[in-house]
C-alpha positions as CSV (number, residue, x, y, z in Angstrom):
1,M,-36.6,-13.8,-13.2
2,V,-37.0,-10.8,-10.9
3,E,-40.2,-12.2,-9.4
4,I,-38.4,-15.6,-8.8
5,I,-35.5,-13.8,-7.1
6,L,-37.9,-11.8,-4.9
7,E,-39.6,-15.1,-3.9
8,A,-36.3,-16.6,-3.0
9,Y,-35.5,-13.6,-0.8
10,L,-38.8,-13.9,0.9
11,S,-37.9,-17.5,1.8
12,L,-34.6,-16.2,3.4
13,L,-36.2,-13.4,5.4
14,F,-37.0,-15.4,8.5
15,P,-33.6,-17.2,8.7
16,M,-31.8,-13.9,8.2
17,A,-34.0,-12.2,10.9
18,V,-33.0,-15.0,13.3
19,W,-29.3,-14.5,12.3
20,A,-29.5,-10.8,13.0
21,L,-31.3,-11.3,16.3
22,F,-28.8,-13.9,17.5
23,W,-25.7,-11.7,16.9
24,Y,-27.5,-8.7,18.3
25,L,-28.4,-10.5,21.6
26,L,-24.9,-11.9,21.9
27,A,-23.5,-8.4,21.4
28,M,-25.8,-6.9,24.0
29,L,-24.8,-9.7,26.4
30,I,-21.1,-9.2,26.1
31,G,-21.3,-5.4,25.5
32,R,-19.5,-5.1,22.1
33,N,-21.0,-4.5,18.7
34,D,-17.9,-5.2,16.7
35,L,-19.1,-8.8,16.8
36,V,-21.0,-7.8,13.6
37,D,-17.7,-7.9,11.7
38,V,-17.4,-11.6,12.6
39,A,-21.0,-12.1,11.6
40,W,-20.2,-10.6,8.2
41,G,-18.0,-13.5,7.1
42,F,-19.9,-16.3,8.7
43,G,-23.2,-14.7,7.5
44,F,-22.5,-15.7,3.9
45,L,-21.8,-19.3,5.1
46,Y,-25.2,-19.2,6.7
47,I,-26.8,-18.0,3.5
48,I,-25.2,-20.8,1.6
49,Y,-26.5,-23.3,4.1
50,W,-30.1,-22.1,3.7
51,L,-29.9,-21.9,-0.1
52,A,-28.6,-25.5,-0.1
53,H,-31.5,-26.4,2.2
54,L,-34.2,-24.7,0.2
55,Y,-33.1,-25.6,-3.3
56,P,-31.7,-28.8,-5.0
57,L,-28.0,-28.8,-4.8
58,R,-26.4,-29.2,-8.2
59,G,-22.9,-29.0,-9.7
60,E,-23.0,-25.4,-10.8
61,Q,-24.3,-24.4,-7.4
62,I,-21.6,-26.3,-5.6
63,L,-18.9,-24.8,-7.8
64,L,-20.0,-21.3,-6.8
65,F,-20.8,-22.1,-3.2
66,F,-17.5,-23.7,-2.4
67,P,-15.2,-20.7,-3.1
68,V,-17.5,-18.3,-1.3
69,A,-17.6,-20.7,1.7
70,I,-13.8,-20.8,1.8
71,W,-13.7,-17.0,1.8
72,A,-16.4,-16.8,4.5
73,I,-14.7,-19.2,6.8
74,R,-11.3,-17.6,6.4
75,L,-12.6,-14.1,6.9
76,G,-14.9,-14.9,9.8
77,S,-12.2,-16.9,11.6
78,Y,-9.6,-14.2,11.1
79,L,-11.8,-11.4,12.4
80,F,-12.8,-13.6,15.4
81,V,-9.2,-14.4,16.4
82,R,-8.2,-10.7,15.8
83,S,-10.9,-9.6,18.3
84,L,-9.8,-11.9,21.1
85,G,-8.2,-10.0,24.1
86,K,-9.1,-6.6,22.7
87,S,-11.6,-4.0,23.6
88,E,-14.5,-3.0,21.4
89,D,-13.6,-1.5,18.1
90,K,-13.4,2.3,18.4
91,R,-16.0,2.9,15.7
92,Y,-18.7,0.9,17.5
93,A,-17.7,2.3,20.9
94,K,-18.1,5.8,19.5
95,W,-21.6,5.0,18.2
96,R,-22.5,3.4,21.6
97,K,-21.6,6.7,23.3
98,E,-23.3,8.9,20.7
99,W,-26.6,7.0,20.6
100,G,-26.9,7.0,24.4
101,K,-30.3,5.6,25.5
102,Q,-31.3,4.9,21.9
103,H,-28.3,2.5,21.6
104,W,-30.3,-0.7,22.1
105,W,-32.7,-0.3,19.1
106,R,-30.3,1.7,16.9
107,S,-27.7,-1.0,17.2
108,F,-30.2,-3.6,16.1
109,L,-31.5,-1.7,13.1
110,Q,-28.5,0.3,11.9
111,I,-25.9,-2.4,12.5
112,Y,-27.4,-5.9,12.5
113,V,-30.5,-5.5,10.3
114,L,-28.7,-3.3,7.9
115,Q,-25.8,-5.8,7.6
116,N,-28.2,-8.6,6.8
117,V,-29.8,-6.6,4.1
118,L,-26.4,-5.8,2.5
119,M,-25.4,-9.5,2.8
120,L,-28.5,-10.6,1.0
121,I,-28.0,-8.2,-1.9
122,I,-24.3,-9.1,-2.2
123,A,-25.2,-12.8,-2.2
124,M,-27.5,-12.3,-5.3
125,P,-25.2,-14.5,-7.6
126,L,-25.6,-17.3,-5.1
127,V,-29.4,-16.9,-5.0
128,Y,-29.5,-16.8,-8.8
129,V,-27.7,-20.1,-9.3
130,S,-29.9,-21.7,-6.7
131,I,-33.2,-20.7,-8.3
132,S,-32.3,-21.2,-11.9
133,G,-32.6,-24.9,-12.2
134,H,-30.1,-26.8,-14.3
135,L,-27.5,-24.5,-15.9
136,D,-25.2,-25.6,-18.7
137,W,-21.5,-25.3,-17.8
138,S,-20.0,-22.1,-19.0
139,L,-16.3,-21.3,-19.7
140,W,-16.8,-18.1,-17.8
141,I,-16.5,-20.1,-14.6
142,I,-12.7,-20.3,-15.4
143,P,-11.9,-16.5,-15.4
144,G,-14.4,-16.1,-12.6
145,L,-12.7,-18.5,-10.3
146,L,-9.2,-17.2,-11.3
147,L,-10.3,-13.7,-10.3
148,W,-11.7,-15.1,-7.1
149,A,-8.4,-16.8,-6.4
150,Y,-6.5,-13.6,-7.1
151,G,-8.7,-11.7,-4.7
152,M,-8.3,-14.4,-2.0
153,Y,-4.5,-14.1,-2.4
154,W,-4.6,-10.3,-1.9
155,E,-7.1,-10.4,1.0
156,S,-5.6,-13.3,3.0
157,I,-1.9,-12.3,2.5
158,A,-2.7,-8.7,3.3
159,D,-4.4,-9.7,6.6
160,W,-1.5,-12.0,7.4
161,Q,1.1,-9.3,6.7
162,K,-0.8,-6.8,8.8
163,A,-1.1,-9.2,11.7
164,R,2.5,-10.1,11.6
165,F,3.5,-6.4,11.5
166,K,1.4,-5.6,14.6
167,M,2.8,-8.6,16.5
168,N,6.2,-6.8,16.6
169,P,6.2,-4.4,19.5
170,D,8.8,-2.2,17.7
171,N,6.0,-1.4,15.2
172,K,3.6,0.1,17.6
173,G,2.3,3.4,16.3
174,K,3.8,2.8,12.8
175,I,2.3,2.4,9.4
176,C,2.5,-1.0,7.8
177,Q,4.0,-0.5,4.4
178,E,5.4,-4.0,4.0
179,G,4.5,-6.4,1.2
180,L,1.1,-5.8,-0.3
181,W,0.7,-2.7,1.9
182,S,3.4,-1.0,-0.1
183,K,1.2,-1.4,-3.2
184,S,-2.2,-0.5,-1.8
185,R,-3.3,1.2,1.4
186,H,-6.1,-1.3,1.7
187,P,-5.0,-4.4,-0.2
188,N,-7.5,-6.5,1.7
189,Y,-10.3,-4.4,0.3
190,F,-8.9,-4.8,-3.2
191,G,-8.9,-8.5,-2.6
192,E,-12.5,-8.6,-1.5
193,I,-13.6,-6.5,-4.5
194,C,-11.9,-9.0,-6.8
195,I,-13.5,-11.9,-5.0
196,W,-17.1,-10.7,-5.7
197,W,-16.4,-9.6,-9.2
198,G,-15.1,-13.1,-9.8
199,V,-18.2,-14.6,-8.3
200,W,-20.4,-12.4,-10.6
201,L,-18.2,-13.2,-13.6
202,S,-19.0,-16.9,-13.1
203,V,-22.7,-16.4,-13.5
204,M,-22.7,-13.4,-15.9
205,P,-23.3,-15.3,-19.2
206,Y,-26.5,-17.0,-18.0
207,H,-30.0,-15.8,-18.9
208,D,-31.0,-12.6,-17.0
209,A,-27.9,-12.9,-14.8
210,W,-27.1,-9.3,-15.6
211,I,-29.3,-8.3,-12.6
212,T,-26.7,-9.9,-10.3
213,I,-24.2,-7.2,-11.1
214,I,-25.6,-5.3,-8.2
215,S,-23.6,-7.6,-6.0
216,P,-20.1,-6.6,-7.0
217,L,-21.2,-3.0,-7.6
218,L,-22.5,-2.7,-4.0
219,I,-19.5,-4.2,-2.3
220,T,-17.2,-2.0,-4.4
221,Y,-19.2,1.1,-3.5
222,L,-19.3,0.2,0.2
223,L,-15.5,-0.4,0.5
224,L,-14.5,2.6,-1.6
225,K,-17.1,5.2,-0.4
226,V,-18.9,4.2,2.8
227,S,-17.7,1.7,5.4
228,G,-14.3,0.9,4.0
229,V,-11.7,3.5,3.1
230,P,-13.4,6.7,4.2
231,M,-14.2,5.3,7.7
232,L,-10.7,4.0,8.3
233,E,-8.8,7.0,6.9
234,R,-10.9,9.8,8.4
235,K,-8.7,10.1,11.5
236,K,-5.5,8.8,10.0
237,A,-5.4,11.5,7.3
238,K,-4.6,14.2,9.8
239,Y,-1.1,12.7,10.5
240,I,1.7,14.0,8.4
241,D,3.3,10.6,7.8
242,Y,0.0,9.1,6.8
243,Q,-0.5,12.0,4.4
244,Q,2.8,11.0,2.8
245,Y,1.7,7.4,2.7
246,M,-1.5,8.5,0.9
247,R,0.6,10.4,-1.7
248,D,2.9,7.5,-2.3
249,V,0.4,4.6,-2.3
250,P,-3.0,4.3,-4.0
251,A,-6.0,3.8,-1.7
252,V,-7.2,0.4,-3.0
253,F,-6.3,-0.4,-6.6
254,P,-2.5,-1.0,-6.8
255,K,-0.3,0.6,-9.3
256,A,1.0,-1.7,-12.1
257,L,4.5,-0.4,-11.8
258,S,6.9,1.7,-9.6
259,F,5.8,0.5,-6.2
260,P,7.2,2.5,-3.3
261,R,9.8,1.0,-1.1
262,N,8.8,-0.4,2.3
263,R,8.8,2.2,4.9
264,K,7.8,2.2,8.6
265,S,6.7,5.6,9.8
266,S,5.1,6.8,13.1
267,W,1.7,8.5,12.8
268,N,0.3,8.4,16.4
């Protein structure tokens, strides 16, 4: 099975290289690397397209592709709309300044190529169902899709609540602690983690599918330890009000009981 999966990834290398190059050139043209966030969501839709093109499309495949496609379209569209009328994200602007003359090639390798590698690894359950031939229906698809739906609720509602909060000019410089943001400091990340564990759960009982657990483990690690919580909270943690928010509300996984009351506090 490992050899077959590697063969499938070799088939995806050229399409993914084209994908990375497209977004890189577009970013260089308009001068903002935060386009890579938009490419993240739509990138999984692109992977689904190529898997459907390379392998026979079957019921089990469609049942897994469909929810991931919904997630990808929603997230990519949301991030695109959110970026309209705004300057480049501070994280990418900082790297642009730090990298100086090396910016052109470091952007391609450290942002776009790296993102494509991560997407391919996280998409492993999709690759697995594509290359496995006919699979008998498993009841595990039910808890898997339920967990996906639970994650979609958390991610989409959290994004909507944050966007609504920011649209109110009275909330400028304040911490959003409304709705799901009173239960988790990063409810959207909690949702995305649930989504990918749900996708993995759907394929888990099949032969040799254990290897695909790298997908939810990787997205969980990235959001908890690398590009998610640590990157966003590095600067915010120095503000007293945000420190109180950190004491009251868990970073990602919500408390089962005793949620704090909604509170709007200034931290910048």
